[in-house]
N, C-alpha and C positions, 0 to 999 in steps of 0.2 A: 504494500500500500504506500502510495506517495505521500510525503509530508511537505506541506507548503508553509513557508514562514512569513512571506510578505503578502498581505491581503488588502483588498479594497472592499469597503462596504458601500453598496449602491442602494440607497434608501428611497423608496417610491411613495410612501404613504404615511399617514399619521397612525401610529400604532397605539393601542390601548395599553400595551405592556411594553416596557423598554426592550430594545433589541437584546437578545441573548441567544447564543449558540453554545451548547454544552461543549466544553473542552477548548474554546477559543479564549485564550488569555495570554498576556505577556509573560506570565510566570512559566508557561509551557513552551515559550519560544515563538509564539505567534505574535505578529505585529500588524495591527490595522494601520497601514501606512497612509491611506487616503480615504476620504469620504466624498461621495457624490450624492447630491440631493436633487430629486425631481418631484415636484408636486408634494412637498413635505411641509407640514406645519412648522413654522419658524421656531416655536417653543420646543418642539420635539427635536428639531435639528440642533438646537442649542444644548439640549441634554446629551445628545450623542457627541457633540464637540467636547463637552465637559468630561464625558466618560473616556474619550480617546483624545486627550489634549495634544499629543504629539502628531496626530494625523493631520495631513494637509487636506483642506477642503478644495476640491477641484470643480471647475465650472463647465467643462465640456467632455464629450465622449473621447476626443483626441487625447485629452489628458490621461485617459484610461488606456486606450488602445496603443498609444505610443510609448508607454512606460514599460520597458523591458524588465524592470525590477519587480513588478507586480506579478505574482504567480497564480493567485486565485482571486476570483471576484465572488463576493457573497451578495446575492440579490435578494432583497427582502420583499416578499409578497408581490411578485410582478403581476401586472395586469396584461390583458390581451394586447393592448396597444404598445406594450414594451417589447414585443417579440423582435421588432426591428433592432432595437438596442441590444438585445440578447444576441442576435445574429452578428452584429458588428463585433461584439466582444469575442465570440467564438471564432469568427474569421481572423481575428488578430492573434489567435493561438492561445488565448487565455483559458484556464480551467474555470468552470463556473459551478457554483452550488446555489440552489434556491433554498432560502431559509425562511 
C-alpha cells in the first residue's frame, strides 16, 4: 500500500462537522500542504485554516495540478458539477481520495 505524505484538501461545501479523516495527522507524517476552497462558507474555511495553519490556501486549479510536491488530493463531498475538476486532477497524475 502506498503512503502519501504531502496532501491537499479540496473543500467544496459547508460541513456540519469539521473535516476529519481517520489517520491523517502531522504526528503520523502526513502534511496538509495546501487548501483549496470552492463554494465554502467563509467561517468554515477559517476553521480549516486554523486547524492547518501551515497550509497554503490556493486560488486556482493550476495551483493544484502544477504542484509536483502534492501526492494526494483529498476531496470533501464532491458534487456532480465537480467531476470536471476531478478529471483535471486525475489527468495531472494526482492520486485522489473522496472523503
